C-alpha positions as CSV (number, residue, x, y, z in Angstrom):
1,X,221.5,209.8,6.2
2,X,224.9,208.2,6.2
3,X,225.9,210.1,3.0
4,X,224.8,213.4,4.6
5,X,227.0,212.7,7.6
6,X,229.9,211.8,5.4
7,X,229.5,215.1,3.4
8,X,229.4,217.0,6.6
9,X,232.5,215.3,7.9
10,X,234.4,216.1,4.6
11,X,233.3,219.7,4.9
12,X,234.6,219.9,8.5
13,X,237.8,218.3,7.5
14,X,238.4,221.1,5.0
15,X,237.8,223.6,7.9
16,X,239.8,221.6,10.4
17,X,243.1,223.3,9.7
18,X,241.6,226.7,10.2
19,X,239.9,225.6,13.4
20,X,243.2,224.4,14.8
21,X,244.9,227.6,13.8
22,X,242.2,229.6,15.6
23,X,242.4,227.3,18.6
24,X,238.6,226.9,19.0
25,X,238.0,223.9,21.2
26,X,234.3,223.8,20.4
27,X,234.9,223.6,16.7
28,X,237.5,220.9,17.2
29,X,235.1,218.8,19.2
30,X,232.3,219.2,16.6
31,X,234.7,218.1,13.9
32,X,235.7,214.9,15.9
33,X,232.0,214.1,16.5
34,X,231.2,214.5,12.8
35,X,234.0,212.2,11.8
36,X,233.1,209.6,14.4
37,X,229.4,209.7,13.5
38,X,230.3,209.3,9.8
39,X,232.3,206.2,10.6
40,X,235.7,207.7,9.8
41,X,237.4,206.1,12.8
42,X,241.0,206.4,11.6
43,X,240.6,210.1,11.0
44,X,238.8,210.5,14.4
45,X,241.8,208.9,16.2
46,X,244.3,211.0,14.3
47,X,242.5,214.3,14.9
48,X,242.0,213.6,18.6
49,X,245.7,213.0,19.1
50,X,246.6,216.2,17.2
51,X,243.9,218.3,18.9
52,X,244.7,217.2,22.4
53,X,248.3,218.1,22.0
54,X,247.7,221.6,20.6
55,X,244.3,222.8,21.9
56,X,243.3,223.8,25.5
57,X,240.2,221.7,26.2
58,X,238.1,221.6,29.4
59,X,238.0,218.4,31.3
60,X,234.5,217.7,30.0
61,X,235.6,218.2,26.4
62,X,238.7,216.1,26.9
63,X,236.6,213.3,28.3
64,X,234.4,213.4,25.3
65,X,237.4,213.3,22.9
66,X,239.1,210.4,24.7
67,X,235.9,208.4,24.7
68,X,235.4,208.8,20.9
69,X,239.1,208.0,20.3
70,X,238.9,204.9,22.4
71,X,235.7,203.7,20.7
72,X,237.1,204.5,17.3
73,X,240.3,202.6,18.0
74,X,238.2,199.6,19.3
75,X,236.1,199.7,16.1
76,X,239.3,199.6,14.1
77,X,240.4,196.5,16.0
78,X,243.3,198.4,17.7
79,X,242.8,197.2,21.3
80,X,246.1,198.7,22.5
81,X,245.2,202.2,21.3
82,X,241.7,201.8,22.7
83,X,243.1,200.8,26.1
84,X,245.4,203.8,26.0
85,X,242.6,206.2,25.3
86,X,240.3,204.6,28.0
87,X,243.1,204.8,30.6
88,X,243.7,208.5,29.8
89,X,239.9,209.0,30.2
90,X,239.8,207.2,33.5
91,X,242.8,209.3,34.8
92,X,240.5,212.3,34.3
93,X,237.5,210.7,35.9
94,X,238.1,207.3,37.6
95,X,234.3,206.8,38.0
96,X,233.4,207.4,34.3
97,X,230.8,205.0,32.8
98,X,230.4,204.4,29.1
99,X,226.9,204.9,27.8
100,X,225.5,201.5,26.6
101,X,223.4,203.2,24.0
102,X,226.6,204.4,22.3
103,X,229.3,201.8,23.1
104,X,228.9,198.2,22.2
105,X,229.1,195.6,25.0
106,X,232.6,194.3,23.9
107,X,233.9,197.9,24.1
108,X,232.3,198.3,27.6
109,X,234.0,195.1,28.8
110,X,237.3,196.3,27.5
111,X,236.8,199.6,29.3
112,X,235.9,197.9,32.6
113,X,239.0,195.7,32.2
114,X,241.2,198.7,31.8
115,X,239.6,200.1,35.0
116,X,240.3,196.8,36.9
117,X,243.9,196.5,35.6
118,X,244.7,200.0,36.8
119,X,242.7,200.0,40.0
120,X,245.7,201.1,42.2
121,X,246.6,204.0,40.0
122,X,243.0,205.1,39.6
123,X,242.5,204.9,43.4
124,X,245.3,207.4,43.8
125,X,243.9,209.6,41.1
126,X,240.5,209.4,42.9
127,X,242.1,210.6,46.1
128,X,243.9,213.5,44.3
129,X,240.6,214.5,42.7
130,X,238.9,214.5,46.1
131,X,241.6,216.7,47.5
132,X,241.3,219.1,44.6
133,X,237.5,219.2,45.0
134,X,238.0,219.9,48.7
135,X,240.4,222.7,47.9
136,X,238.0,224.2,45.4
137,X,235.2,224.0,48.0
138,X,237.3,225.7,50.6
139,X,238.5,228.3,48.1
140,X,234.9,229.0,47.2
141,X,234.0,229.4,50.9
142,X,237.0,231.7,51.4
143,X,235.9,233.9,48.5
144,X,232.4,234.1,49.8
145,X,233.8,234.9,53.3
146,X,235.9,237.7,51.8
147,X,233.0,239.1,49.8
148,X,230.9,239.1,53.0
149,X,233.7,240.9,54.8
150,X,233.9,243.5,52.0
151,X,230.2,244.1,52.3
152,X,230.4,244.7,56.1
153,X,233.9,246.0,56.7
154,X,234.3,249.7,56.0
155,X,237.1,252.3,56.2
156,X,235.8,255.1,58.2
157,X,236.8,258.8,57.6
158,X,236.1,261.3,60.4
159,X,235.2,264.9,59.4
160,X,236.5,267.5,61.8
161,X,234.0,270.2,62.8
162,X,235.8,272.7,65.0
163,X,233.6,275.1,67.0
164,X,235.2,278.3,65.7
165,X,233.9,277.7,62.2
166,X,230.3,278.3,63.5
167,X,231.3,282.0,63.9
168,X,232.0,282.5,60.2
169,X,229.4,284.4,58.1
170,X,227.5,283.3,55.0
171,X,226.1,280.0,56.5
172,X,229.5,278.4,56.9
173,X,228.4,276.6,60.1
174,X,225.3,275.3,58.5
175,X,227.1,274.0,55.4
176,X,229.6,272.2,57.7
177,X,226.7,270.5,59.4
178,X,225.3,269.3,56.1
179,X,222.3,271.6,56.6
180,X,222.5,272.8,53.0
181,X,219.1,274.5,52.8
182,X,219.8,276.7,55.9
183,X,223.3,277.4,54.7
184,X,221.9,278.7,51.4
185,X,219.3,280.8,53.2
186,X,221.9,282.5,55.4
187,X,224.4,282.9,52.6
188,X,221.9,284.5,50.2
189,X,220.4,286.8,52.9
190,X,223.8,288.0,54.2
191,X,225.2,288.3,50.7
192,X,222.3,290.4,49.5
193,X,222.5,292.7,52.5
194,X,226.2,293.1,52.3
195,X,226.1,293.9,48.6
196,X,223.3,296.4,49.1
197,X,225.2,298.1,51.9
198,X,228.3,298.3,49.8
199,X,226.4,299.7,46.8
200,X,224.8,302.4,49.1
201,X,228.3,303.4,50.3
202,X,229.6,303.8,46.8
203,X,226.4,305.6,45.7
204,X,227.1,308.2,48.5
205,X,230.7,308.5,47.4
206,X,229.6,309.1,43.8
207,X,227.5,312.1,45.0
208,X,230.6,313.9,46.1
209,X,232.0,316.5,43.8
210,X,233.9,319.8,43.8
211,X,231.7,323.0,44.1
212,X,231.9,326.6,45.2
213,X,230.6,327.4,48.7
214,X,229.4,330.9,49.3
215,X,230.0,332.4,52.8
216,X,228.2,335.6,53.7
217,X,228.8,338.3,56.3
218,X,232.5,338.5,55.8
219,X,234.9,341.4,55.6
220,X,235.0,341.3,51.8
221,X,233.8,344.3,49.8
222,X,230.8,342.4,48.5
223,X,230.0,340.7,51.7
224,X,230.3,337.3,50.1
225,X,233.2,334.9,50.2
226,X,233.5,331.9,47.8
227,X,235.7,328.9,48.2
228,X,236.0,325.6,46.4
229,X,235.2,322.5,48.5
230,X,234.8,318.8,47.8
231,X,231.7,317.1,49.2
232,X,228.0,316.6,48.5
233,X,226.3,319.7,47.3
234,X,223.2,320.8,49.3
235,X,221.1,320.1,46.2
236,X,221.9,316.4,46.6
237,X,221.3,316.2,50.3
238,X,218.0,314.3,49.8
239,X,219.7,311.5,47.8
240,X,222.6,311.4,50.3
241,X,220.2,310.9,53.2
242,X,218.3,308.2,51.4
243,X,221.5,306.2,50.6
244,X,222.7,306.7,54.1
245,X,219.5,305.1,55.4
246,X,219.9,302.2,53.0
247,X,223.6,301.8,53.9
248,X,223.1,301.7,57.7
249,X,219.9,299.7,57.5
250,X,221.3,296.9,55.3
251,X,224.6,297.0,57.2
252,X,222.8,296.5,60.5
253,X,220.6,293.8,59.0
254,X,223.7,292.0,57.7
255,X,225.3,291.8,61.2
256,X,222.0,290.7,62.6
257,X,221.7,287.9,60.1
258,X,225.3,286.9,60.8
259,X,224.5,286.8,64.6
260,X,221.4,284.7,64.0
261,X,223.4,282.3,61.8
262,X,226.1,281.9,64.5
263,X,223.5,281.2,67.2
264,X,221.7,278.7,64.9
265,X,225.0,276.9,64.1
266,X,226.0,276.8,67.8
267,X,222.6,275.2,68.7
268,X,223.0,272.5,66.1
269,X,226.8,271.9,66.6
270,X,227.5,268.2,66.8
271,X,231.3,268.0,66.8
272,X,233.3,265.6,64.6
273,X,231.2,263.4,62.3
274,X,231.6,260.3,60.1
275,X,231.7,261.7,56.6
276,X,232.3,258.8,54.2
277,X,233.0,255.0,54.1
278,X,234.4,252.8,51.4
279,X,235.0,249.1,50.9
280,X,238.4,247.7,51.8
281,X,240.2,246.0,48.9
282,X,240.4,242.2,48.9
283,X,243.8,240.9,50.2
284,X,245.8,238.6,47.9
285,X,245.3,234.8,48.4
286,X,247.1,231.7,47.3
287,X,246.1,228.1,47.0
288,X,247.6,224.8,46.0
289,X,246.3,223.0,42.9
290,X,246.8,219.3,42.3
291,X,246.1,217.7,38.9
292,X,246.5,214.1,37.9
293,X,248.6,213.4,34.8
294,X,249.8,210.1,33.3
295,X,252.3,208.6,35.6
296,X,252.0,211.1,38.4
297,X,250.5,214.3,39.8
298,X,251.1,217.9,38.7
299,X,251.2,220.5,41.6
300,X,251.0,224.2,41.2
301,X,250.2,227.4,43.2
302,X,247.8,230.1,42.0
303,X,247.8,233.6,43.5
304,X,244.6,235.8,43.4
305,X,244.8,239.6,43.7
């Protein structure tokens, strides 16, 4: 089993350079664990120092790396390096406790001694962490409050519905009132009637032509006088009369439908209406961040848009 771990560690060492180039924190952490489990403590400490200076780890990952570096240094007999790693770990989490199933009792005693020797500094770090936790809690509450406001606060747009638009034909008043079905009904009915009346008008016009009209009982030798006139020949009088009936009937029906549509629109007139709403954008926010670092505190401001 130990040989298998050693082989895995050697394989990961070969991939270590590429993992660092790619900046993959998870792969770096796996490599350190493999080296530590294989008992290659010197390589573990060296890789942790290199990785923590070049790779962006999360706090949880950094805690794990510093723990393994401290235990590896302790196993190498380098108490000073072990104390340095344990102190860096406690600066991230002053209340961290070593697992007795992983760390031997002497290492745990050294870890607790480091905690005791730096009690004042760790107390300050603990206060800073509490402030940061409180800031994060308030920031989370503020984000939730803003999300709730976005869900309830709306920008209202008023649609103007002037009275005079109800007098327009083709269902304009009904469409303006969002009564689409009735608007389509009036628009189609009035459109068909208007088109039919126009077609009848042009059909009558198409019957007109130039023909000779004979007038009798005149003073001409033959008793008949002929003249050219433009109009509808008597032979087409039946078609003319039929189209006239169609023209006037459909024209009158168009105006009747228009009047009915106007009355209907006036009955249902409601005045100005709310047409649409949309969420308001979230306003920018800023918050102060405090992070403990060796020998002091790092302060920064983050702005969210």
